[in-house]
C-alpha positions as CSV (number, residue, x, y, z in Angstrom):
1,M,-75.5,45.8,8.2
2,E,-74.5,47.6,5.0
3,V,-72.0,46.3,2.5
4,G,-69.6,49.3,3.0
5,L,-69.6,49.0,6.8
6,L,-68.8,45.2,6.7
7,I,-65.9,45.8,4.3
8,K,-64.5,48.6,6.4
9,Q,-64.6,46.3,9.5
10,K,-62.8,43.5,7.7
11,L,-60.2,45.9,6.3
12,A,-59.4,47.2,9.8
13,E,-59.4,43.7,11.2
14,L,-56.9,42.4,8.6
15,K,-54.9,45.7,8.7
16,L,-55.4,46.2,5.0
17,E,-55.8,49.4,2.9
18,Q,-58.4,50.4,0.4
19,R,-55.8,50.3,-2.3
20,D,-55.1,46.7,-1.5
21,L,-58.8,45.9,-1.9
22,A,-59.0,47.8,-5.2
23,V,-56.1,45.8,-6.7
24,A,-57.7,42.5,-5.6
25,A,-61.1,43.5,-7.0
26,Q,-59.5,44.9,-10.2
27,V,-61.3,48.3,-9.8
28,T,-60.1,51.8,-9.0
29,E,-59.3,53.0,-5.5
30,S,-61.8,55.8,-6.0
31,Y,-64.6,53.3,-6.7
32,I,-63.8,51.4,-3.4
33,S,-63.8,54.7,-1.5
34,Q,-67.2,55.7,-2.9
35,L,-68.6,52.2,-2.1
36,L,-67.4,52.4,1.5
37,S,-68.5,55.9,2.0
38,L,-72.0,55.0,0.8
39,K,-71.8,57.5,-2.1
40,K,-72.4,54.6,-4.5
41,L,-75.1,52.0,-4.2
42,P,-73.6,48.4,-4.1
43,P,-74.0,46.8,-7.5
44,A,-76.7,44.1,-8.1
45,P,-75.2,40.7,-7.2
46,G,-76.3,39.0,-10.4
47,R,-74.6,41.6,-12.6
48,T,-71.1,41.8,-11.1
49,D,-68.1,39.7,-10.1
50,I,-66.8,42.1,-7.5
51,Y,-68.3,40.4,-4.5
52,E,-66.6,37.1,-5.1
53,K,-63.2,38.9,-5.5
54,I,-63.7,40.9,-2.3
55,E,-65.0,37.9,-0.3
56,R,-61.9,35.9,-1.2
57,F,-59.6,38.7,-0.4
58,L,-61.3,39.5,3.0
59,K,-61.9,35.9,3.9
60,L,-65.7,36.4,4.1
61,R,-68.3,33.7,3.8
62,R,-69.2,33.2,0.1
63,G,-72.4,35.0,-0.7
64,K,-72.4,37.2,2.4
65,L,-71.8,40.5,0.5
66,A,-74.4,39.6,-2.1
67,E,-77.0,39.0,0.6
68,L,-76.3,42.4,2.2
69,A,-76.2,44.1,-1.2
70,E,-79.6,42.7,-2.2
71,H,-81.2,43.9,1.0
72,Q,-79.6,47.3,0.8
73,R,-80.7,47.7,-2.8
74,N,-84.3,46.7,-2.0
75,E,-84.5,49.4,0.7
76,E,-83.2,52.0,-1.7
77,L,-85.7,50.9,-4.3
78,K,-88.6,51.4,-1.9
79,K,-87.4,55.0,-1.4
80,S,-87.1,55.7,-5.2
81,L,-90.3,54.3,-6.4
82,A,-92.3,57.4,-5.5
83,A,-89.9,59.7,-7.5
84,E,-90.9,60.9,-11.0
85,P,-88.8,59.3,-13.8
86,V,-86.3,61.6,-15.4
87,P,-86.2,61.7,-19.2
88,L,-83.1,60.9,-21.2
89,L,-80.3,63.4,-21.2
90,K,-80.0,65.4,-24.4
91,D,-76.5,64.1,-25.1
92,V,-77.8,60.5,-24.7
93,R,-80.6,61.1,-27.1
94,E,-78.3,62.7,-29.6
95,L,-75.9,59.7,-29.5
96,I,-78.7,57.2,-29.9
97,L,-80.1,59.2,-32.9
98,G,-76.7,59.5,-34.3
99,K,-76.4,55.7,-34.6
100,C,-79.8,55.4,-36.4
101,A,-79.8,54.3,-40.0
102,A,-79.4,57.3,-42.3
103,G,-82.7,56.7,-44.1
104,K,-84.7,56.7,-40.9
105,E,-82.9,59.2,-38.6
106,R,-85.0,62.2,-39.6
107,R,-88.3,60.4,-39.1
108,V,-87.3,58.8,-35.8
109,R,-86.0,62.1,-34.5
110,S,-89.4,63.7,-35.3
111,I,-91.1,61.0,-33.3
112,F,-88.7,61.4,-30.4
113,E,-89.1,65.2,-30.3
114,T,-92.9,65.1,-30.7
115,H,-93.3,62.6,-27.8
116,P,-90.3,63.2,-25.5
117,F,-89.4,60.0,-23.6
118,G,-92.5,58.3,-25.2
119,E,-93.0,54.6,-26.0
120,M,-90.7,54.7,-29.1
121,E,-87.8,56.5,-27.4
122,R,-88.0,54.2,-24.3
123,L,-88.3,51.1,-26.5
124,V,-85.2,51.9,-28.7
125,S,-83.1,53.1,-25.8
126,Q,-83.9,50.1,-23.6
127,K,-83.2,47.5,-26.3
128,L,-79.9,49.1,-27.2
129,L,-79.0,49.1,-23.5
130,D,-80.0,45.4,-23.2
131,V,-77.9,44.3,-26.1
132,V,-74.8,46.2,-25.0
133,K,-75.2,45.2,-21.4
134,K,-75.3,41.5,-22.3
135,V,-72.1,41.9,-24.3
136,A,-70.4,43.7,-21.4
137,K,-71.4,41.1,-18.9
138,D,-70.3,38.2,-21.2
139,E,-66.9,39.8,-21.6
140,L,-66.4,41.0,-18.0
141,D,-63.7,38.4,-17.4
142,N,-62.0,38.8,-20.8
143,E,-59.1,41.1,-20.0
144,A,-57.9,41.4,-23.7
145,W,-61.4,42.5,-24.7
146,L,-61.7,45.0,-21.9
147,R,-58.4,46.5,-22.7
148,S,-59.4,46.9,-26.4
149,V,-62.6,48.7,-25.4
150,A,-60.7,50.8,-22.8
151,H,-58.4,51.9,-25.6
152,L,-61.3,52.9,-27.9
153,A,-63.0,54.8,-25.1
154,G,-59.8,56.4,-23.8
155,R,-60.1,54.8,-20.4
156,S,-57.8,52.8,-18.1
157,Y,-58.4,49.0,-17.7
158,E,-59.5,49.4,-14.0
159,G,-61.5,52.5,-14.8
160,L,-63.4,50.6,-17.5
161,R,-64.1,47.7,-15.2
162,V,-65.6,50.2,-12.7
163,S,-67.8,51.7,-15.5
164,I,-69.0,48.2,-16.5
165,L,-70.0,47.4,-13.0
166,E,-72.0,50.6,-12.8
167,F,-73.3,50.3,-16.4
168,L,-74.7,46.8,-15.7
169,D,-76.8,48.3,-12.9
170,T,-78.3,51.1,-15.0
171,D,-81.6,51.2,-17.0
172,V,-83.2,53.5,-19.5
173,L,-84.2,55.9,-16.6
174,S,-80.7,56.3,-15.3
175,V,-78.4,55.9,-18.3
176,S,-75.7,58.6,-18.3
177,T,-73.6,60.4,-20.9
178,E,-70.6,58.5,-19.5
179,H,-72.2,55.2,-20.1
180,C,-72.9,56.1,-23.7
181,A,-69.4,57.3,-24.3
182,S,-67.9,54.2,-22.8
183,F,-70.2,51.5,-24.2
184,L,-72.9,52.6,-26.7
185,E,-70.5,54.7,-28.7
186,P,-67.7,52.1,-29.2
187,L,-69.9,49.0,-29.3
188,I,-72.8,50.0,-31.5
189,E,-72.2,50.8,-35.2
190,S,-75.8,51.4,-36.2
191,W,-79.4,50.5,-35.6
192,D,-82.5,50.4,-37.7
193,I,-86.2,50.0,-36.9
194,D,-89.2,48.8,-38.9
195,L,-91.8,51.4,-37.9
196,S,-94.7,49.1,-38.9
197,T,-93.6,46.1,-36.7
198,F,-91.2,47.8,-34.3
199,G,-88.6,45.2,-35.2
200,L,-85.1,46.5,-34.3
201,E,-81.9,45.5,-36.1
202,I,-78.7,46.4,-34.1
203,V,-75.3,46.2,-35.7
204,L,-72.4,46.0,-33.3
205,N,-68.7,46.8,-33.8
206,R,-67.4,43.8,-35.7
207,R,-63.8,44.5,-34.6
208,L,-64.9,43.8,-31.0
209,I,-67.8,41.4,-31.2
210,S,-68.0,38.2,-33.3
211,G,-71.8,37.9,-33.6
212,H,-72.1,41.6,-34.6
213,A,-75.7,41.7,-35.9
214,K,-78.7,41.4,-33.4
215,R,-82.4,41.5,-34.2
216,V,-85.2,42.2,-31.8
217,E,-88.7,41.4,-33.1
218,F,-92.2,41.5,-31.7
219,V,-94.2,38.6,-33.1
220,E,-97.4,36.8,-32.2
221,K,-97.0,33.3,-30.8
222,E,-99.3,30.5,-29.8
223,A,-99.8,30.1,-26.1
224,E,-97.5,27.5,-24.6
225,R,-99.1,24.3,-23.4
226,T,-98.3,23.7,-19.8
227,G,-99.4,20.1,-19.4
228,E,-97.4,17.0,-20.4
229,E,-98.7,15.1,-23.5
230,P,-100.5,11.9,-22.5
231,G,-98.4,9.9,-25.0
232,L,-95.2,11.1,-23.3
233,K,-96.5,10.2,-19.9
234,K,-97.3,6.7,-21.0
235,F,-93.9,6.3,-22.8
236,L,-92.0,7.3,-19.6
237,K,-93.9,4.7,-17.5
238,Y,-91.9,1.9,-19.2
239,E,-89.2,0.7,-16.8
240,S,-86.7,0.0,-19.5
241,V,-87.1,3.5,-20.8
242,R,-86.9,5.2,-17.4
243,V,-83.6,3.6,-16.4
244,N,-81.8,4.8,-19.6
245,I,-83.3,8.1,-20.6
246,T,-81.6,11.3,-19.5
247,Q,-83.1,14.6,-18.2
248,D,-82.0,16.4,-21.3
249,E,-83.8,13.9,-23.5
250,I,-87.0,14.2,-21.5
251,E,-86.9,18.0,-21.7
252,F,-86.4,17.7,-25.5
253,L,-89.5,15.5,-25.8
254,R,-91.5,17.8,-23.5
255,K,-90.8,20.8,-25.8
256,L,-92.2,19.1,-28.9
257,R,-95.4,20.9,-29.9
258,F,-98.4,19.6,-31.9
259,K,-101.1,22.0,-33.0
260,D,-103.9,19.6,-34.0
261,R,-102.6,16.2,-33.2
262,Q,-102.0,14.1,-30.1
263,P,-98.8,11.9,-30.4
264,T,-98.8,8.4,-29.0
265,A,-96.1,6.7,-26.9
266,L,-94.8,5.0,-30.0
267,Y,-94.2,8.4,-31.6
268,Y,-92.0,9.4,-28.7
269,Y,-90.1,6.1,-28.9
270,R,-89.3,6.7,-32.5
271,E,-88.5,10.3,-31.9
272,L,-85.9,9.3,-29.3
273,Q,-84.5,6.7,-31.8
274,N,-84.0,9.5,-34.3
275,L,-82.5,11.8,-31.6
276,R,-79.9,9.1,-30.6
277,D,-79.0,7.9,-34.1
278,P,-75.5,9.3,-34.8
279,L,-76.2,9.4,-38.6
280,H,-78.6,12.2,-38.0
281,F,-76.1,14.6,-36.3
282,R,-72.6,15.8,-36.7
283,T,-70.1,14.2,-34.3
284,L,-70.0,15.9,-30.8
285,S,-67.5,15.4,-28.0
286,V,-68.7,12.6,-25.7
287,R,-68.6,12.9,-21.9
288,K,-66.9,9.9,-20.4
289,N,-68.2,7.9,-17.5
290,S,-71.6,9.5,-17.7
291,N,-74.4,8.1,-15.5
292,K,-77.5,7.4,-17.7
293,S,-80.1,7.5,-15.0
294,L,-83.3,9.4,-15.1
295,G,-83.1,13.0,-13.9
296,Q,-79.3,13.5,-14.6
297,S,-78.4,16.0,-17.2
298,Q,-76.3,14.7,-20.1
299,P,-75.7,16.2,-23.6
300,L,-77.9,14.8,-26.3
301,G,-76.2,12.1,-28.3
302,S,-73.9,11.2,-25.3
303,V,-75.6,7.9,-24.5
304,A,-76.1,4.6,-26.2
305,P,-78.6,4.4,-29.1
306,L,-82.1,3.4,-28.2
307,H,-81.8,-0.1,-29.8
308,Q,-79.3,-1.0,-27.0
309,F,-82.1,-0.6,-24.3
310,R,-82.7,-3.7,-22.4
311,D,-85.8,-5.4,-24.0
312,A,-86.0,-2.6,-26.6
313,R,-87.8,-4.8,-29.2
314,G,-90.3,-5.7,-26.6
315,I,-91.0,-2.1,-25.9
316,E,-91.7,-1.3,-29.5
317,K,-93.8,-4.3,-29.9
318,Q,-95.9,-3.4,-26.8
319,L,-96.2,0.2,-28.0
320,Q,-97.5,-1.0,-31.4
321,L,-99.9,-3.4,-29.8
322,D,-101.3,-0.7,-27.5
323,G,-101.7,1.7,-30.4
324,R,-103.6,-0.9,-32.4
325,K,-105.9,-1.7,-29.5
326,G,-106.6,2.0,-29.1
327,A,-107.4,2.3,-32.8
328,I,-109.8,-0.7,-32.6
329,R,-111.6,0.8,-29.6
330,R,-112.0,4.1,-31.4
331,W,-113.3,2.3,-34.5
332,D,-115.8,0.3,-32.4
333,G,-116.9,3.5,-30.8
334,D,-117.5,5.2,-34.1
335,R,-119.3,2.2,-35.5
336,G,-121.6,2.1,-32.5
337,S,-122.4,5.8,-32.8
338,R,-123.3,5.3,-36.5
339,N,-125.6,2.4,-35.7
């Protein structure tokens, strides 16, 4: 069953009008009408809050509309995959180039026009979209922010919410002039690109966005190690450690990286001591009545210092002893190979 059909059935069953649903979902009646008449594809579930509002209003099972929308969108995607991608509209390109840093605009324009919808144009356009879409999604429930943007764009509050729901579904292949006028124009002040590294610096409207500068870079990184360090495995085998350590702390220790060294269990013991020592961090709010068992997520610094572990001294002593035994074995092995 399609999303529009189910909503129609529930509206008839509850004797409600489309305008009632529009008010509950905080969108325009026109948007609801197009959704029910299949003129608009239902928005992606992970990018909108409209399904939760409609489900509450129509007394539907939570997640039902999202399931139908996902299926409907997948079917539509299968049909569109064979179609040729359409280049950016001229007005969209002009708006993007108009926001480019003054010293780079002429050169970037030349690249765009020499290679229409080439790698450079797609890269810049997609990254600008990604940044603005993230801002729009984060502020979707912020009525004051939405009204400010609506005022700048000359739109109504409900009309802007509809535009956001559609904008969050778009990509570089389907961005429209309306999307640019509603979001890229008011939210982006300027952007600059390093043509040698393709690093992008995007400056957002500081009147509307607190963290107004964003940087997108392409850098070489070492490949991530997928296995767990032997020293950490050994450290976590100690019963007194396992009953007190939290999942957040385990994840922190797992993310530690060592290029040419292999840390011991004693290292992880002392690293955890440092992590829990309040002198090393600014004071954070403490969650009360937290359960300190393995596998339960708690904020770092929210549990007792490591020296309060049961038999903590015994743990360190045992770790030191194990480390010395290992060093002696390695020394004996080296001496045997020299002889």
